[in-house]
PyMOL CGO cylinders between C-alpha atoms (Angstrom):
from pymol import cmd
from pymol.cgo import CYLINDER

trace = [
    CYLINDER, 39.34, -52.20, 39.24, 37.31, -52.80, 35.59, 0.3, 1, 1, 1, 1, 1, 1,
    CYLINDER, 37.31, -52.80, 35.59, 38.18, -54.04, 32.37, 0.3, 1, 1, 1, 1, 1, 1,
    CYLINDER, 38.18, -54.04, 32.37, 38.20, -51.89, 29.37, 0.3, 1, 1, 1, 1, 1, 1,
    CYLINDER, 38.20, -51.89, 29.37, 35.94, -54.37, 27.67, 0.3, 1, 1, 1, 1, 1, 1,
    CYLINDER, 35.94, -54.37, 27.67, 33.82, -53.69, 31.36, 0.3, 1, 1, 1, 1, 1, 1,
    CYLINDER, 33.82, -53.69, 31.36, 33.73, -49.80, 30.29, 0.3, 1, 1, 1, 1, 1, 1,
    CYLINDER, 33.73, -49.80, 30.29, 33.40, -50.28, 27.23, 0.3, 1, 1, 1, 1, 1, 1,
    CYLINDER, 33.40, -50.28, 27.23, 30.05, -52.59, 28.48, 0.3, 1, 1, 1, 1, 1, 1,
    CYLINDER, 30.05, -52.59, 28.48, 28.79, -49.70, 30.93, 0.3, 1, 1, 1, 1, 1, 1,
    CYLINDER, 28.79, -49.70, 30.93, 29.14, -47.40, 28.72, 0.3, 1, 1, 1, 1, 1, 1,
    CYLINDER, 29.14, -47.40, 28.72, 26.61, -49.56, 26.61, 0.3, 1, 1, 1, 1, 1, 1,
    CYLINDER, 26.61, -49.56, 26.61, 24.59, -50.17, 29.66, 0.3, 1, 1, 1, 1, 1, 1,
    CYLINDER, 24.59, -50.17, 29.66, 23.99, -45.81, 30.05, 0.3, 1, 1, 1, 1, 1, 1,
    CYLINDER, 23.99, -45.81, 30.05, 23.45, -45.38, 26.36, 0.3, 1, 1, 1, 1, 1, 1,
    CYLINDER, 23.45, -45.38, 26.36, 21.12, -47.75, 25.87, 0.3, 1, 1, 1, 1, 1, 1,
    CYLINDER, 21.12, -47.75, 25.87, 18.95, -49.07, 29.49, 0.3, 1, 1, 1, 1, 1, 1,
    CYLINDER, 18.95, -49.07, 29.49, 20.00, -52.17, 30.50, 0.3, 1, 1, 1, 1, 1, 1,
    CYLINDER, 20.00, -52.17, 30.50, 16.46, -53.53, 29.36, 0.3, 1, 1, 1, 1, 1, 1,
    CYLINDER, 16.46, -53.53, 29.36, 17.82, -53.26, 25.54, 0.3, 1, 1, 1, 1, 1, 1,
    CYLINDER, 17.82, -53.26, 25.54, 21.05, -53.91, 25.72, 0.3, 1, 1, 1, 1, 1, 1,
    CYLINDER, 21.05, -53.91, 25.72, 19.57, -57.51, 27.10, 0.3, 1, 1, 1, 1, 1, 1,
    CYLINDER, 19.57, -57.51, 27.10, 17.32, -57.64, 24.44, 0.3, 1, 1, 1, 1, 1, 1,
    CYLINDER, 17.32, -57.64, 24.44, 20.14, -56.57, 21.60, 0.3, 1, 1, 1, 1, 1, 1,
    CYLINDER, 20.14, -56.57, 21.60, 22.30, -59.87, 23.29, 0.3, 1, 1, 1, 1, 1, 1,
    CYLINDER, 22.30, -59.87, 23.29, 19.04, -61.87, 23.11, 0.3, 1, 1, 1, 1, 1, 1,
    CYLINDER, 19.04, -61.87, 23.11, 19.18, -61.03, 18.88, 0.3, 1, 1, 1, 1, 1, 1,
    CYLINDER, 19.18, -61.03, 18.88, 22.91, -61.64, 18.89, 0.3, 1, 1, 1, 1, 1, 1,
    CYLINDER, 22.91, -61.64, 18.89, 22.11, -65.02, 20.56, 0.3, 1, 1, 1, 1, 1, 1,
    CYLINDER, 22.11, -65.02, 20.56, 19.92, -66.31, 18.22, 0.3, 1, 1, 1, 1, 1, 1,
    CYLINDER, 19.92, -66.31, 18.22, 21.48, -65.30, 15.75, 0.3, 1, 1, 1, 1, 1, 1,
    CYLINDER, 21.48, -65.30, 15.75, 23.98, -66.95, 16.82, 0.3, 1, 1, 1, 1, 1, 1,
    CYLINDER, 23.98, -66.95, 16.82, 21.50, -69.86, 17.09, 0.3, 1, 1, 1, 1, 1, 1,
    CYLINDER, 21.50, -69.86, 17.09, 20.88, -69.42, 13.07, 0.3, 1, 1, 1, 1, 1, 1,
    CYLINDER, 20.88, -69.42, 13.07, 23.78, -69.77, 12.16, 0.3, 1, 1, 1, 1, 1, 1,
    CYLINDER, 23.78, -69.77, 12.16, 25.23, -72.57, 14.41, 0.3, 1, 1, 1, 1, 1, 1,
    CYLINDER, 25.23, -72.57, 14.41, 21.85, -75.18, 12.80, 0.3, 1, 1, 1, 1, 1, 1,
    CYLINDER, 21.85, -75.18, 12.80, 23.03, -73.62, 9.27, 0.3, 1, 1, 1, 1, 1, 1,
    CYLINDER, 23.03, -73.62, 9.27, 26.90, -74.02, 9.51, 0.3, 1, 1, 1, 1, 1, 1,
    CYLINDER, 26.90, -74.02, 9.51, 27.96, -76.85, 11.85, 0.3, 1, 1, 1, 1, 1, 1,
    CYLINDER, 27.96, -76.85, 11.85, 24.57, -78.94, 11.82, 0.3, 1, 1, 1, 1, 1, 1,
    CYLINDER, 24.57, -78.94, 11.82, 25.07, -79.15, 15.43, 0.3, 1, 1, 1, 1, 1, 1,
    CYLINDER, 25.07, -79.15, 15.43, 21.11, -79.14, 17.01, 0.3, 1, 1, 1, 1, 1, 1,
    CYLINDER, 21.11, -79.14, 17.01, 22.60, -79.09, 20.86, 0.3, 1, 1, 1, 1, 1, 1,
    CYLINDER, 22.60, -79.09, 20.86, 24.55, -76.02, 20.28, 0.3, 1, 1, 1, 1, 1, 1,
    CYLINDER, 24.55, -76.02, 20.28, 22.54, -74.42, 18.51, 0.3, 1, 1, 1, 1, 1, 1,
    CYLINDER, 22.54, -74.42, 18.51, 19.07, -75.47, 21.45, 0.3, 1, 1, 1, 1, 1, 1,
    CYLINDER, 19.07, -75.47, 21.45, 21.76, -74.17, 24.11, 0.3, 1, 1, 1, 1, 1, 1,
    CYLINDER, 21.76, -74.17, 24.11, 22.22, -70.27, 21.84, 0.3, 1, 1, 1, 1, 1, 1,
    CYLINDER, 22.22, -70.27, 21.84, 18.06, -70.42, 21.50, 0.3, 1, 1, 1, 1, 1, 1,
    CYLINDER, 18.06, -70.42, 21.50, 17.85, -71.22, 25.45, 0.3, 1, 1, 1, 1, 1, 1,
    CYLINDER, 17.85, -71.22, 25.45, 20.04, -68.32, 26.46, 0.3, 1, 1, 1, 1, 1, 1,
    CYLINDER, 20.04, -68.32, 26.46, 18.23, -65.93, 23.93, 0.3, 1, 1, 1, 1, 1, 1,
    CYLINDER, 18.23, -65.93, 23.93, 14.78, -67.49, 26.29, 0.3, 1, 1, 1, 1, 1, 1,
    CYLINDER, 14.78, -67.49, 26.29, 15.74, -66.18, 29.18, 0.3, 1, 1, 1, 1, 1, 1,
    CYLINDER, 15.74, -66.18, 29.18, 17.89, -62.98, 28.39, 0.3, 1, 1, 1, 1, 1, 1,
    CYLINDER, 17.89, -62.98, 28.39, 14.54, -61.72, 26.28, 0.3, 1, 1, 1, 1, 1, 1,
    CYLINDER, 14.54, -61.72, 26.28, 12.88, -62.72, 29.18, 0.3, 1, 1, 1, 1, 1, 1,
    CYLINDER, 12.88, -62.72, 29.18, 14.81, -61.21, 31.63, 0.3, 1, 1, 1, 1, 1, 1,
    CYLINDER, 14.81, -61.21, 31.63, 15.02, -58.18, 29.45, 0.3, 1, 1, 1, 1, 1, 1,
    CYLINDER, 15.02, -58.18, 29.45, 10.79, -57.69, 29.34, 0.3, 1, 1, 1, 1, 1, 1,
    CYLINDER, 10.79, -57.69, 29.34, 11.02, -58.37, 33.27, 0.3, 1, 1, 1, 1, 1, 1,
    CYLINDER, 11.02, -58.37, 33.27, 14.46, -55.78, 34.29, 0.3, 1, 1, 1, 1, 1, 1,
    CYLINDER, 14.46, -55.78, 34.29, 13.46, -52.74, 36.60, 0.3, 1, 1, 1, 1, 1, 1,
    CYLINDER, 13.46, -52.74, 36.60, 14.85, -50.16, 33.81, 0.3, 1, 1, 1, 1, 1, 1,
    CYLINDER, 14.85, -50.16, 33.81, 16.84, -47.00, 35.85, 0.3, 1, 1, 1, 1, 1, 1,
    CYLINDER, 16.84, -47.00, 35.85, 16.49, -45.42, 32.46, 0.3, 1, 1, 1, 1, 1, 1,
    CYLINDER, 16.49, -45.42, 32.46, 13.12, -46.63, 31.76, 0.3, 1, 1, 1, 1, 1, 1,
]
cmd.load_cgo(trace, "trace")
């Protein structure tokens, strides 16, 4: 059984398509990287958010989106 959050994500996925959803999450991860680096001065955590963003960007470019 899906949670309300999962239903929300499914609606977003249906609206944007998988590639754009992944790209949006990548942008959010990049924003988190910048926030952590400037406000927490936690370079290790900021680096991890940057790596996550890069992985998501690569996946977004390579996903076989059924809506494309």
